[in-house]
N, CA, C and O of each residue as an XYZ file, in Angstrom:
920
protein
N       0.832     -1.192      0.000
C       0.000      0.000      0.000
C       0.873      1.250      0.000
O       2.007      1.229      0.479
N       0.333      2.331     -0.540
C       1.027      3.610     -0.522
C       0.769      4.283      0.817
O      -0.379      4.415      1.242
N       1.835      4.706      1.478
C       1.729      5.321      2.798
C       1.933      6.825      2.669
O       2.872      7.279      2.013
N       1.055      7.591      3.295
C       1.143      9.048      3.239
C       0.817      9.619      4.611
O       0.277      8.928      5.475
N       1.152     10.885      4.794
C       0.825     11.575      6.037
C       0.332     12.974      5.702
O       0.642     13.511      4.638
N      -0.427     13.555      6.599
C      -0.980     14.885      6.360
C       0.102     15.947      6.433
O       0.998     15.876      7.274
N       0.016     16.920      5.562
C       0.862     18.098      5.688
C       0.421     18.875      6.933
O      -0.724     18.727      7.359
N       1.290     19.696      7.527
C       0.870     20.516      8.669
C      -0.290     21.430      8.279
O      -0.381     21.893      7.142
N      -1.168     21.679      9.239
C      -2.332     22.535      8.969
C      -1.912     23.903      8.452
O      -2.562     24.458      7.566
N      -0.844     24.443      8.990
C      -0.367     25.757      8.546
C       0.008     25.737      7.067
O      -0.285     26.680      6.332
N       0.653     24.661      6.639
C       1.072     24.556      5.234
C      -0.134     24.440      4.315
O      -0.173     25.058      3.251
N      -1.120     23.646      4.729
C      -2.326     23.498      3.917
C      -3.084     24.817      3.841
O      -3.552     25.217      2.775
N      -3.198     25.485      4.980
C      -3.896     26.769      5.026
C      -3.218     27.792      4.134
O      -3.888     28.578      3.464
N      -1.887     27.785      4.122
C      -1.144     28.740      3.284
C      -1.430     28.506      1.809
O      -1.508     29.461      1.036
N      -1.589     27.233      1.403
C      -1.891     26.924      0.005
C      -3.258     27.459     -0.402
O      -3.505     27.745     -1.574
N      -4.147     27.591      0.589
C      -5.534     27.958      0.296
C      -5.835     29.435      0.535
O      -6.995     29.839      0.459
N      -4.835     30.236      0.817
C      -5.050     31.629      1.194
C      -5.856     32.423      0.176
O      -6.657     33.277      0.557
N      -5.664     32.163     -1.078
C      -6.325     32.958     -2.121
C      -7.711     32.451     -2.484
O      -8.393     33.049     -3.317
N      -8.138     31.342     -1.859
C      -9.410     30.724     -2.237
C     -10.476     30.902     -1.156
O     -10.167     31.029      0.029
N     -11.736     30.908     -1.592
C     -12.860     31.058     -0.668
C     -13.770     29.839     -0.640
O     -14.509     29.634      0.323
N     -13.717     29.028     -1.697
C     -14.542     27.817     -1.772
C     -13.654     26.652     -2.213
O     -13.064     26.680     -3.293
N     -13.569     25.635     -1.366
C     -12.663     24.522     -1.622
C     -13.410     23.197     -1.461
O     -14.252     23.045     -0.576
N     -13.085     22.251     -2.328
C     -13.638     20.900     -2.235
C     -12.533     19.966     -1.750
O     -11.545     19.757     -2.454
N     -12.692     19.405     -0.555
C     -11.723     18.453     -0.013
C     -12.155     17.046     -0.392
O     -13.265     16.623     -0.068
N     -11.274     16.319     -1.083
C     -11.626     14.995     -1.614
C     -10.763     13.920     -0.969
O      -9.536     13.963     -1.058
N     -11.404     12.964     -0.323
C     -10.696     11.849      0.277
C     -10.607     10.668     -0.672
O     -11.196     10.679     -1.753
N      -9.865      9.648     -0.259
C      -9.661      8.457     -1.091
C      -9.842      7.218     -0.223
O      -9.332      7.159      0.896
N     -10.571      6.228     -0.740
C     -10.965      5.088      0.064
C     -10.024      3.914      0.103
O     -10.378      2.869      0.648
N      -8.829      4.045     -0.459
C      -7.938      2.884     -0.464
C      -6.738      3.114      0.464
O      -6.906      3.174      1.683
N      -5.550      3.242     -0.092
C      -4.330      3.256      0.721
C      -4.340      4.304      1.830
O      -4.047      3.986      2.983
N      -4.676      5.550      1.492
C      -4.574      6.612      2.489
C      -5.667      6.514      3.555
O      -5.556      7.121      4.620
N      -6.727      5.747      3.263
C      -7.707      5.460      4.312
C      -7.122      4.472      5.307
O      -7.294      4.618      6.517
N      -6.428      3.461      4.786
C      -5.832      2.441      5.645
C      -4.774      3.033      6.577
O      -4.660      2.614      7.728
N      -3.995      4.011      6.083
C      -2.964      4.616      6.937
C      -3.469      5.877      7.633
O      -2.675      6.680      8.123
N      -4.787      6.050      7.676
C      -5.428      7.116      8.444
C      -4.940      8.516      8.062
O      -4.690      9.357      8.926
N      -4.811      8.748      6.762
C      -4.367     10.058      6.287
C      -5.406     10.739      5.414
O      -5.478     11.968      5.387
N      -6.226      9.951      4.689
C      -7.142     10.563      3.737
C      -8.514      9.926      3.666
O      -9.191     10.037      2.644
N      -8.943      9.257      4.735
C     -10.262      8.651      4.759
C     -11.358      9.658      5.096
O     -11.089     10.852      5.232
N     -12.567      9.186      5.227
C     -13.699     10.084      5.512
C     -13.483     10.877      6.796
O     -13.754     12.077      6.842
N     -12.999     10.214      7.824
C     -12.772     10.891      9.099
C     -11.738     11.991      8.957
O     -11.913     13.084      9.495
N     -10.661     11.709      8.236
C      -9.592     12.701      8.072
C     -10.066     13.887      7.233
O      -9.692     15.030      7.499
N     -10.895     13.612      6.215
C     -11.447     14.697      5.403
C     -12.300     15.614      6.278
O     -12.171     16.837      6.216
N     -13.170     15.018      7.092
C     -14.048     15.805      7.955
C     -13.258     16.615      8.979
O     -13.573     17.777      9.235
N     -12.241     16.003      9.558
C     -11.427     16.689     10.567
C     -10.668     17.861      9.961
O     -10.636     18.954     10.526
N     -10.050     17.616      8.791
C      -9.293     18.692      8.146
C     -10.214     19.821      7.707
O      -9.885     20.994      7.886
N     -11.357     19.481      7.136
C     -12.301     20.510      6.686
C     -12.726     21.388      7.859
O     -12.760     22.613      7.739
N     -13.051     20.767      8.994
C     -13.464     21.530     10.172
C     -12.326     22.412     10.686
O     -12.551     23.554     11.088
N     -11.121     21.884     10.670
C      -9.963     22.649     11.151
C      -9.697     23.858     10.269
O      -9.379     24.938     10.767
N      -9.826     23.676      8.963
C      -9.594     24.782      8.038
C     -10.661     25.865      8.197
O     -10.354     27.058      8.194
N     -11.918     25.435      8.335
C     -12.987     26.415      8.535
C     -12.753     27.225      9.815
O     -12.909     28.446      9.830
N     -12.384     26.532     10.866
C     -12.164     27.198     12.147
C     -10.984     28.162     12.066
O     -11.060     29.295     12.541
N      -9.895     27.700     11.458
C      -8.703     28.544     11.367
C      -8.976     29.804     10.561
O      -8.611     30.905     10.972
N      -9.612     29.638      9.428
C      -9.903     30.806      8.584
C     -10.934     31.717      9.249
O     -10.887     32.935      9.078
N     -11.856     31.139     10.000
C     -12.831     31.951     10.703
C     -12.168     32.820     11.746
O     -12.512     33.993     11.897
N     -11.210     32.245     12.471
C     -10.468     33.006     13.481
C      -9.679     34.136     12.833
O      -9.522     35.213     13.409
N      -9.188     33.874     11.632
C      -8.406     34.887     10.909
C      -9.283     35.942     10.242
O      -8.779     36.920      9.690
N     -10.592     35.739     10.296
C     -11.513     36.686      9.669
C     -11.599     36.553      8.171
O     -11.997     37.490      7.479
N     -11.226     35.384      7.659
C     -11.293     35.112      6.225
C     -12.075     33.819      6.016
O     -11.472     32.779      5.750
N     -13.387     33.858      6.128
C     -14.201     32.636      6.059
C     -13.875     31.781      4.837
O     -13.685     32.290      3.732
N     -13.817     30.490      5.062
C     -13.522     29.535      3.998
C     -14.617     28.477      3.958
O     -14.911     27.829      4.963
N     -15.210     28.314      2.789
C     -16.196     27.246      2.602
C     -15.450     25.992      2.153
O     -14.775     25.989      1.124
N     -15.583     24.945      2.931
C     -14.920     23.679      2.593
C     -15.976     22.584      2.506
O     -16.556     22.186      3.517
N     -16.217     22.106      1.301
C     -17.134     20.982      1.098
C     -16.327     19.686      1.129
O     -15.123     19.683      0.872
N     -16.999     18.599      1.443
C     -16.318     17.316      1.566
C     -16.830     16.320      0.518
O     -18.029     16.225      0.259
N     -15.895     15.593     -0.069
C     -16.248     14.554     -1.040
C     -15.345     13.353     -0.806
O     -14.298     13.453     -0.167
N     -15.774     12.227     -1.332
C     -15.019     10.996     -1.094
C     -15.192     10.066     -2.280
O     -16.310      9.855     -2.750
N     -14.096      9.512     -2.763
C     -14.160      8.536     -3.853
C     -13.409      7.278     -3.425
O     -12.561      7.323     -2.534
N     -13.721      6.188     -4.050
C     -13.077      4.938     -3.670
C     -11.603      4.925     -4.052
O     -10.764      4.436     -3.296
N     -11.288      5.469     -5.237
C      -9.890      5.563     -5.665
C      -9.699      6.834     -6.480
O     -10.384      7.042     -7.482
N      -8.784      7.670     -6.060
C      -8.504      8.896     -6.814
C      -7.629      8.636     -8.035
O      -7.519      9.498     -8.907
N      -7.019      7.485     -8.111
C      -6.038      7.221     -9.168
C      -6.647      6.585    -10.417
O      -5.910      6.160    -11.306
N      -7.985      6.511    -10.500
C      -8.615      5.926    -11.690
C      -9.739      6.824    -12.177
O     -10.548      7.320    -11.392
N      -9.772      7.023    -13.504
C     -10.713      7.962    -14.112
C     -12.161      7.710    -13.705
O     -12.886      8.643    -13.359
N     -12.579      6.445    -13.747
C     -14.000      6.173    -13.529
C     -14.473      6.525    -12.120
O     -15.653      6.806    -11.906
N     -13.557      6.508    -11.175
C     -13.951      6.808     -9.801
C     -14.042      8.316     -9.536
O     -14.800      8.750     -8.668
N     -13.276      9.104    -10.278
C     -13.326     10.555    -10.046
C     -14.294     11.263    -10.995
O     -14.610     12.435    -10.793
N     -14.765     10.559    -12.028
C     -15.680     11.171    -12.994
C     -16.938     11.739    -12.338
O     -17.396     12.804    -12.753
N     -17.525     11.071    -11.322
C     -18.720     11.634    -10.684
C     -18.496     12.991    -10.015
O     -19.463     13.657     -9.645
N     -17.252     13.407     -9.857
C     -16.957     14.705     -9.253
C     -17.049     15.860    -10.243
O     -16.993     17.024     -9.848
N     -17.190     15.543    -11.518
C     -17.061     16.546    -12.582
C     -17.932     17.779    -12.350
O     -17.432     18.901    -12.433
N     -19.202     17.602    -12.065
C     -20.092     18.749    -11.878
C     -19.814     19.464    -10.564
O     -19.907     20.688    -10.476
N     -19.477     18.695     -9.559
C     -19.221     19.285     -8.242
C     -17.971     20.167     -8.256
O     -17.944     21.236     -7.645
N     -16.949     19.709     -8.954
C     -15.684     20.455     -9.007
C     -15.886     21.861     -9.570
O     -15.221     22.805     -9.144
N     -16.798     21.997    -10.520
C     -17.025     23.290    -11.170
C     -17.491     24.373    -10.199
O     -17.382     25.561    -10.501
N     -18.000     23.981     -9.058
C     -18.562     24.934     -8.105
C     -17.516     25.516     -7.147
O     -17.833     26.379     -6.328
N     -16.272     25.042     -7.252
C     -15.268     25.432     -6.264
C     -14.039     26.084     -6.913
O     -13.723     25.857     -8.081
N     -13.369     26.898     -6.103
C     -12.171     27.594     -6.584
C     -10.985     26.656     -6.692
O     -10.109     26.845     -7.536
N     -10.958     25.640     -5.832
C      -9.827     24.717     -5.804
C     -10.276     23.384     -5.224
O     -11.283     23.298     -4.522
N      -9.505     22.347     -5.534
C      -9.725     21.017     -4.979
C      -8.547     20.689     -4.082
O      -7.393     20.836     -4.483
N      -8.838     20.246     -2.869
C      -7.808     19.819     -1.928
C      -7.837     18.302     -1.862
O      -8.781     17.714     -1.334
N      -6.809     17.676     -2.394
C      -6.777     16.219     -2.478
C      -6.152     15.606     -1.237
O      -5.024     15.931     -0.866
N      -6.908     14.707     -0.596
C      -6.356     13.895      0.476
C      -6.078     12.508     -0.080
O      -6.506     11.499      0.483
N      -5.360     12.475     -1.186
C      -4.944     11.237     -1.828
C      -3.433     11.245     -1.960
O      -2.777     12.219     -1.590
N      -2.883     10.170     -2.484
C      -1.436     10.134     -2.720
C      -1.088     11.031     -3.904
O      -1.969     11.634     -4.518
N       0.186     11.113     -4.215
C       0.620     11.966     -5.315
C       0.022     11.575     -6.651
O      -0.177     12.424     -7.520
N      -0.269     10.278     -6.821
C      -0.908      9.830     -8.057
C      -2.338     10.352     -8.118
O      -2.803     10.781     -9.174
N      -3.027     10.315     -6.993
C      -4.389     10.820     -6.954
C      -4.459     12.305     -7.260
O      -5.342     12.754     -7.990
N      -3.525     13.067     -6.697
C      -3.475     14.511     -6.961
C      -3.314     14.769     -8.455
O      -4.007     15.612     -9.025
N      -2.396     14.040     -9.082
C      -2.130     14.249    -10.508
C      -3.296     13.778    -11.379
O      -3.567     14.371    -12.423
N      -3.982     12.721    -10.957
C      -5.143     12.248    -11.710
C      -6.248     13.293    -11.697
O      -6.852     13.576    -12.731
N      -6.511     13.864    -10.531
C      -7.516     14.923    -10.426
C      -7.118     16.136    -11.266
O      -7.949     16.711    -11.969
N      -5.851     16.519    -11.188
C      -5.379     17.700    -11.923
C      -5.469     17.495    -13.426
O      -5.758     18.433    -14.169
N      -5.220     16.258    -13.878
C      -5.284     15.979    -15.312
C      -6.729     15.923    -15.802
O      -7.038     16.355    -16.913
N      -7.598     15.393    -14.968
C      -9.014     15.285    -15.361
C      -9.718     16.632    -15.299
O     -10.607     16.900    -16.107
N      -9.333     17.489    -14.346
C      -9.975     18.789    -14.179
C      -8.944     19.906    -14.333
O      -8.629     20.592    -13.360
N      -8.417     20.096    -15.541
C      -7.318     21.048    -15.769
C      -7.690     22.502    -15.509
O      -6.806     23.340    -15.331
N      -8.965     22.811    -15.484
C      -9.374     24.189    -15.256
C      -9.483     24.569    -13.793
O      -9.791     25.715    -13.468
N      -9.230     23.611    -12.902
C      -9.346     23.848    -11.464
C      -8.022     23.526    -10.779
O      -7.395     22.508    -11.070
N      -7.613     24.381     -9.889
C      -6.377     24.140     -9.149
C      -6.563     22.965     -8.198
O      -7.499     22.954     -7.398
N      -5.684     21.983     -8.281
C      -5.725     20.822     -7.393
C      -4.493     20.865     -6.497
O      -3.365     20.936     -6.986
N      -4.713     20.822     -5.175
C      -3.635     20.989     -4.210
C      -3.504     19.752     -3.324
O      -4.510     19.119     -3.003
N      -2.276     19.396     -2.925
C      -2.068     18.202     -2.107
C      -2.155     18.505     -0.612
O      -1.478     19.405     -0.115
N      -2.988     17.755      0.095
C      -3.058     17.886      1.543
C      -2.131     16.899      2.248
O      -1.897     17.000      3.452
N      -1.604     15.936      1.473
C      -0.761     14.897      2.056
C       0.644     14.913      1.468
O       0.871     15.414      0.367
N       1.570     14.357      2.222
C       2.904     14.037      1.712
C       2.957     12.528      1.499
O       2.760     11.760      2.440
N       3.223     12.101      0.266
C       3.315     10.676     -0.029
C       4.697     10.185      0.379
O       5.703     10.772     -0.018
N       4.758      9.112      1.167
C       6.022      8.678      1.750
C       6.651      7.474      1.055
O       7.774      7.562      0.560
N       5.933      6.350      1.014
C       6.529      5.142      0.441
C       5.475      4.061      0.269
O       4.322      4.239      0.661
N       5.880      2.931     -0.323
C       5.015      1.752     -0.387
C       5.398      0.862      0.776
O       6.551      0.446      0.894
N       4.436      0.567      1.633
C       4.820     -0.116      2.852
C       3.816     -1.111      3.373
O       2.812     -1.425      2.733
N       4.124     -1.596      4.561
C       3.349     -2.627      5.232
C       3.000     -2.138      6.635
O       3.868     -1.614      7.333
N       1.742     -2.298      7.062
C       1.415     -1.984      8.452
C       1.915     -3.109      9.351
O       1.316     -4.183      9.390
N       3.012     -2.870     10.076
C       3.620     -3.927     10.883
C       2.955     -4.080     12.246
O       3.023     -5.146     12.858
N       2.316     -3.021     12.716
C       1.531     -3.061     13.946
C       0.627     -1.842     13.928
O       0.737     -1.001     13.036
N      -0.265     -1.737     14.905
C      -1.186     -0.610     14.928
C      -0.423      0.708     14.996
O       0.335      0.954     15.934
N      -0.638      1.557     13.977
C       0.002      2.868     13.954
C       1.407      2.895     13.412
O       2.065      3.934     13.467
N       1.896      1.770     12.882
C       3.265      1.713     12.354
C       3.245      1.142     10.941
O       2.676      0.079     10.693
N       3.881      1.870     10.013
C       4.019      1.395      8.636
C       5.491      1.425      8.270
O       6.193      2.382      8.594
N       5.964      0.385      7.597
C       7.370      0.307      7.214
C       7.507      0.107      5.713
O       6.739     -0.634      5.099
N       8.497      0.777      5.129
C       8.734      0.675      3.687
C       9.178     -0.739      3.319
O      10.026     -1.335      3.983
N       8.592     -1.254      2.258
C       8.936     -2.593      1.795
C       9.335     -2.634      0.317
O       9.947     -3.609     -0.118
N       9.008     -1.616     -0.451
C       9.287     -1.658     -1.889
C       9.552     -0.256     -2.409
O       8.880      0.699     -2.018
N      10.546     -0.137     -3.301
C      10.838      1.140     -3.938
C      10.498      1.140     -5.419
O      10.884      2.053     -6.149
N       9.781      0.125     -5.861
C       9.367      0.037     -7.262
C      10.548      0.217     -8.209
O      10.504      1.048     -9.115
N      11.603     -0.566     -7.996
C      12.819     -0.414     -8.803
C      12.668     -1.005    -10.197
O      13.490     -0.737    -11.073
N      11.632     -1.805    -10.413
C      11.381     -2.318    -11.754
C      12.159     -3.565    -12.119
O      12.046     -4.044    -13.247
N      12.956     -4.114    -11.190
C      13.709     -5.339    -11.459
C      13.769     -6.141    -10.164
O      14.776     -6.111     -9.457
N      12.700     -6.849     -9.857
C      12.531     -7.501     -8.561
C      13.503     -8.670     -8.380
O      13.675     -9.491     -9.281
N      14.133     -8.734     -7.208
C      15.077     -9.814     -6.892
C      14.594    -10.654     -5.718
O      15.371    -11.408     -5.132
N      13.317    -10.530     -5.370
C      12.809    -11.223     -4.192
C      12.884    -12.740     -4.315
O      12.883    -13.444     -3.305
N      12.949    -13.249     -5.543
C      13.096    -14.689     -5.722
C      14.449    -15.184     -5.227
O      14.594    -16.343     -4.839
N      15.440    -14.291     -5.246
C      16.797    -14.665     -4.848
C      17.073    -14.382     -3.371
O      18.023    -14.918     -2.799
N      16.252    -13.551     -2.765
C      16.530    -13.113     -1.393
C      15.458    -13.553     -0.402
O      15.312    -12.963      0.668
N      14.715    -14.588     -0.763
C      13.744    -15.139      0.175
C      12.586    -14.235      0.501
O      11.991    -14.352      1.572
N      12.248    -13.321     -0.412
C      11.117    -12.438     -0.192
C      11.424    -11.232      0.679
O      10.507    -10.565      1.159
N      12.708    -10.942      0.890
C      13.119     -9.758      1.673
C      13.893     -8.838      0.746
O      14.898     -9.251      0.167
N      13.443     -7.594      0.593
C      14.002     -6.703     -0.424
C      15.236     -5.948      0.060
O      15.135     -5.158      0.999
N      16.397     -6.170     -0.555
C      17.597     -5.432     -0.164
C      17.601     -3.987     -0.661
O      18.361     -3.161     -0.155
N      16.760     -3.679     -1.645
C      16.711     -2.311     -2.153
C      16.058     -1.389     -1.127
O      16.556     -0.297     -0.854
N      14.952     -1.835     -0.569
C      14.220     -0.989      0.376
C      14.619     -1.226      1.830
O      14.443     -0.339      2.665
N      15.154     -2.408      2.147
C      15.376     -2.731      3.555
C      16.827     -2.713      3.984
O      17.109     -2.700      5.182
N      17.763     -2.713      3.034
C      19.181     -2.550      3.375
C      19.538     -1.077      3.219
O      19.327     -0.501      2.152
N      20.073     -0.467      4.261
C      20.379      0.970      4.235
C      21.359      1.325      3.118
O      21.369      2.457      2.634
N      22.183      0.358      2.712
C      23.190      0.616      1.678
C      22.835     -0.052      0.355
O      23.614      0.001     -0.597
N      21.664     -0.681      0.291
C      21.187     -1.349     -0.924
C      22.229     -2.330     -1.470
O      22.537     -2.332     -2.662
N      22.751     -3.143     -0.591
C      23.758     -4.132     -0.986
C      23.090     -5.377     -1.562
O      21.969     -5.723     -1.190
N      23.801     -6.051     -2.484
C      23.226     -7.209     -3.155
C      24.025     -8.491     -2.951
O      23.654     -9.541     -3.475
N      25.114     -8.413     -2.200
C      25.942     -9.598     -1.999
C      26.333     -9.772     -0.543
O      27.501    -10.009     -0.233
N      25.374     -9.657      0.341
C      25.639     -9.870      1.751
C      25.760     -8.584      2.535
O      25.749     -7.495      1.961
N      25.875     -8.706      3.843
C      25.886     -7.526      4.714
C      27.197     -6.751      4.640
O      28.219     -7.270      4.192
N      27.145     -5.518      5.083
C      28.357     -4.695      5.172
C      29.106     -5.058      6.453
O      28.619     -5.848      7.261
N      30.285     -4.480      6.633
C      31.087     -4.776      7.824
C      30.522     -4.180      9.087
O      30.943     -4.535     10.187
N      29.567     -3.273      8.942
C      29.019     -2.616     10.124
C      27.882     -3.372     10.779
O      27.461     -3.027     11.883
N      27.387     -4.385     10.122
C      26.279     -5.159     10.688
C      26.791     -6.004     11.845
O      27.739     -6.772     11.682
N      26.171     -5.867     13.012
C      26.585     -6.616     14.183
C      25.372     -7.214     14.889
O      24.403     -6.516     15.189
N      25.444     -8.510     15.146
C      24.391     -9.201     15.889
C      23.012     -9.004     15.262
O      22.007     -8.896     15.964
N      22.982     -8.959     13.944
C      21.715     -8.857     13.242
C      21.090     -7.487     13.238
O      19.905     -7.344     12.941
N      21.888     -6.454     13.572
C      21.367     -5.096     13.654
C      22.096     -4.188     12.669
O      23.309     -4.306     12.493
N      21.356     -3.280     12.025
C      21.933     -2.349     11.060
C      22.740     -1.274     11.781
O      22.300     -0.742     12.800
N      23.925     -0.953     11.250
C      24.749      0.074     11.887
C      24.184      1.476     11.688
O      24.504      2.381     12.458
N      23.352      1.671     10.673
C      22.789      2.988     10.408
C      21.736      3.359     11.456
O      21.625      4.519     11.855
N      20.969      2.362     11.895
C      19.913      2.597     12.878
C      19.797      1.335     13.726
O      19.394      0.282     13.230
N      20.146      1.443     14.988
C      20.178      0.276     15.873
C      18.799     -0.335     16.117
O      18.691     -1.454     16.619
N      17.746      0.403     15.760
C      16.400     -0.147     15.941
C      15.946     -0.944     14.719
O      14.857     -1.518     14.713
N      16.788     -0.972     13.690
C      16.430     -1.644     12.434
C      17.246     -2.927     12.279
O      18.471     -2.885     12.384
N      16.600     -4.056     12.035
C      17.352     -5.292     11.817
C      18.106     -5.244     10.497
O      17.658     -4.625      9.531
N      19.252     -5.902     10.469
C      20.041     -5.981      9.232
C      19.268     -6.801      8.203
O      18.884     -7.940      8.470
N      19.042     -6.219      7.031
C      18.278     -6.910      5.994
C      18.974     -8.202      5.577
O      18.313     -9.216      5.352
N      20.286     -8.173      5.475
C      20.986     -9.365      5.020
C      21.052    -10.448      6.085
O      21.138    -11.632      5.761
N      21.014    -10.062      7.324
C      20.894    -11.065      8.383
C      19.554    -11.789      8.239
O      19.480    -13.012      8.355
N      18.499    -11.016      7.986
C      17.176    -11.616      7.797
C      17.141    -12.472      6.540
O      16.547    -13.550      6.535
N      17.783    -11.989      5.464
C      17.810    -12.746      4.208
C      18.493    -14.095      4.417
O      18.012    -15.123      3.941
N      19.621    -14.083      5.136
C      20.353    -15.340      5.360
C      19.526    -16.313      6.207
O      19.456    -17.505      5.907
N      18.904    -15.792      7.264
C      18.088    -16.661      8.108
C      16.915    -17.254      7.324
O      16.589    -18.432      7.471
N      16.292    -16.427      6.495
C      15.189    -16.927      5.670
C      15.696    -17.981      4.684
O      15.061    -19.020      4.504
N      16.845    -17.712      4.043
C      17.406    -18.660      3.082
C      17.770    -19.971      3.764
O      17.566    -21.046      3.198
N      18.306    -19.887      4.970
C      18.679    -21.092      5.717
C      17.437    -21.925      6.023
O      17.447    -23.148      5.888
N      16.374    -21.248      6.435
C      15.131    -21.961      6.764
C      14.525    -22.616      5.529
O      13.868    -23.652      5.625
N      14.752    -22.003      4.366
C      14.184    -22.520      3.117
C      15.137    -23.464      2.385
O      14.787    -24.030      1.350
N      16.340    -23.630      2.929
C      17.318    -24.495      2.288
C      17.855    -23.937      0.987
O      18.115    -24.691      0.050
N      18.026    -22.606      0.915
C      18.500    -21.989     -0.325
C      19.737    -21.119     -0.120
O      19.950    -20.164     -0.867
N      20.545    -21.438      0.875
C      21.741    -20.632      1.130
C      22.762    -20.741     -0.008
O      23.532    -19.809     -0.238
N      22.772    -21.869     -0.717
C      23.712    -22.024     -1.833
C      23.496    -20.935     -2.869
O      24.455    -20.465     -3.482
N      22.258    -20.531     -3.071
C      21.959    -19.500     -4.068
C      22.564    -18.160     -3.673
O      22.893    -17.347     -4.536
N      22.710    -17.928     -2.374
C      23.286    -16.664     -1.911
C      24.793    -16.620     -2.093
O      25.402    -15.556     -1.985
N      25.399    -17.767     -2.369
C      26.838    -17.812     -2.602
C      27.207    -17.330     -4.003
O      28.367    -17.025     -4.279
N      26.216    -17.264     -4.878
C      26.467    -16.774     -6.230
C      26.570    -15.249     -6.210
O      25.730    -14.576     -5.613
N      27.584    -14.716     -6.853
C      27.801    -13.269     -6.872
C      26.760    -12.597     -7.762
O      26.618    -12.930     -8.938
N      26.043    -11.654     -7.184
C      25.046    -10.901     -7.935
C      25.740     -9.736     -8.635
O      26.405     -8.942     -7.970
N      25.608     -9.607     -9.949
C      26.267     -8.501    -10.657
C      25.680     -7.156    -10.246
O      24.604     -7.109     -9.650
N      26.374     -6.058    -10.557
C      25.837     -4.729    -10.223
C      24.423     -4.570    -10.771
O      24.135     -4.969    -11.898
N      23.567     -3.995     -9.979
C      22.172     -3.840    -10.387
C      22.043     -2.838    -11.528
O      22.667     -1.777    -11.515
N      21.234     -3.188    -12.501
C      20.916     -2.264    -13.587
C      19.751     -1.394    -13.136
O      18.617     -1.863    -13.039
N      20.037     -0.123    -12.861
C      19.019      0.774    -12.339
C      18.196      1.441    -13.441
O      17.414      2.351    -13.168
N      18.373      0.986    -14.691
C      17.665      1.615    -15.807
C      16.151      1.507    -15.655
O      15.412      2.366    -16.136
N      15.694      0.456    -14.987
C      14.259      0.265    -14.821
C      13.720      0.971    -13.588
O      12.522      0.910    -13.311
N      14.594      1.639    -12.846
C      14.174      2.333    -11.635
C      13.691      3.730    -11.970
O      13.257      3.983    -13.094
N      13.761      4.645    -11.002
C      13.126      5.947    -11.156
C      13.787      6.829    -12.206
O      13.089      7.575    -12.892
N      15.101      6.771    -12.355
C      15.787      7.658    -13.292
C      15.269      7.465    -14.708
O      14.990      6.344    -15.133
N      15.143      8.574    -15.435
C      14.746      8.483    -16.827
C      13.342      8.956    -17.116
O      12.852      8.780    -18.231
N      12.680      9.554    -16.138
C      11.351     10.115    -16.396
C      10.221      9.119    -16.209
O      10.348      8.135    -15.481
N       9.120      9.393    -16.878
C       7.890      8.617    -16.712
C       8.090      7.144    -17.020
O       8.622      6.778    -18.068
N       7.649      6.297    -16.076
C       7.653      4.855    -16.327
C       6.244      4.419    -16.714
O       5.254      4.977    -16.242
N       6.176      3.422    -17.571
C       4.862      2.960    -18.043
C       4.890      1.449    -18.241
O       5.863      0.902    -18.758
N       3.822      0.781    -17.828
C       3.659     -0.634    -18.113
C       2.499     -0.782    -19.084
O       1.429     -0.218    -18.854
N       2.688     -1.524    -20.158
C       1.653     -1.698    -21.174
C       1.350     -3.176    -21.339
O       2.252     -3.981    -21.570
N       0.066     -3.534    -21.217
C      -0.402     -4.884    -21.492
C      -1.259     -4.820    -22.734
O      -2.429     -4.445    -22.656
N      -0.698     -5.179    -23.887
C      -1.436     -5.094    -25.144
C      -2.676     -5.990    -25.141
O      -3.660     -5.689    -25.815
N      -2.630     -7.088    -24.385
C      -3.775     -8.002    -24.370
C      -4.980     -7.407    -23.639
O      -6.086     -7.936    -23.741
N      -4.773     -6.309    -22.901
C      -5.865     -5.675    -22.178
C      -6.334     -4.380    -22.820
O      -7.312     -3.780    -22.374
N      -5.637     -3.946    -23.868
C      -5.960     -2.665    -24.481
C      -7.117     -2.786    -25.470
O      -7.416     -3.873    -25.964
N      -7.758     -1.657    -25.750
C      -8.896     -1.625    -26.684
C      -8.402     -1.587    -28.124
O      -7.643     -0.686    -28.482
N      -8.810     -2.540    -28.963
C      -8.370     -2.534    -30.362
C      -8.877     -1.293    -31.104
O      -9.997     -0.841    -30.865
N      -8.070     -0.754    -31.988
C      -8.469      0.371    -32.814
C      -8.971     -0.153    -34.163
O      -8.863     -1.344    -34.455
N      -9.515      0.741    -34.971
C     -10.074      0.328    -36.258
C      -9.016     -0.217    -37.200
O      -9.318     -1.062    -38.043
N      -7.774      0.256    -37.070
C      -6.737     -0.206    -37.981
C      -6.064     -1.494    -37.481
O      -5.068     -1.950    -38.042
N      -6.636     -2.067    -36.410
C      -6.090     -3.321    -35.916
C      -5.068     -3.151    -34.818
O      -4.628     -4.143    -34.236
N      -4.668     -1.909    -34.512
C      -3.721     -1.659    -33.430
C      -4.427     -1.538    -32.109
O      -5.568     -1.973    -31.954
N      -3.733     -0.935    -31.147
C      -4.307     -0.731    -29.819
C      -4.241      0.721    -29.435
O      -3.287      1.425    -29.765
N      -5.273      1.171    -28.726
C      -5.268      2.534    -28.235
C      -4.298      2.679    -27.069
O      -4.155      3.770    -26.517
């Protein structure tokens, strides 16, 4: 899941200084799970903004809306008429949701209420930990399902660094060494021999560098009249 957190109220209020009517839009998937952009958070933020602006003597109308997913056209389409009534849209979605709204409604300013942090796992109540950096070349088959890209502080691919002691990362003593965990998992699965093979330098071409990344499944695309795909 994508993990996000709310921007400070002061920062959000500053973004809205020039506006008098705002539509706050929540999202029902990832940011609801991490308690950043669900219905409750939308209502709380809307009330806080109204109160703050009221105290400042600059009344702000904040309407509330909620969609199941901000990152897909069909889910935000029902907002089309509602958006026209407001000066700006305040998105309580991840960065993808903000951009989807902005692309669909180019005539309206869309502003982010959240900071998108990472793709992670809820390890306990109130705690989320990064598990994937979307590098585009997954090696989890070789490392027993533990990612060295996101979980090793130095992103090493051939075992732990010299600073790892007693299964703990030298960068942060509260963090277990990823390679210690990888070895223990491999031992339990009987695949330690595979870890003895030297992994070549990672090709980062499929990672973030290089601009927009895109995945295309031609078998799922709509055929065009000339026999191609849209």
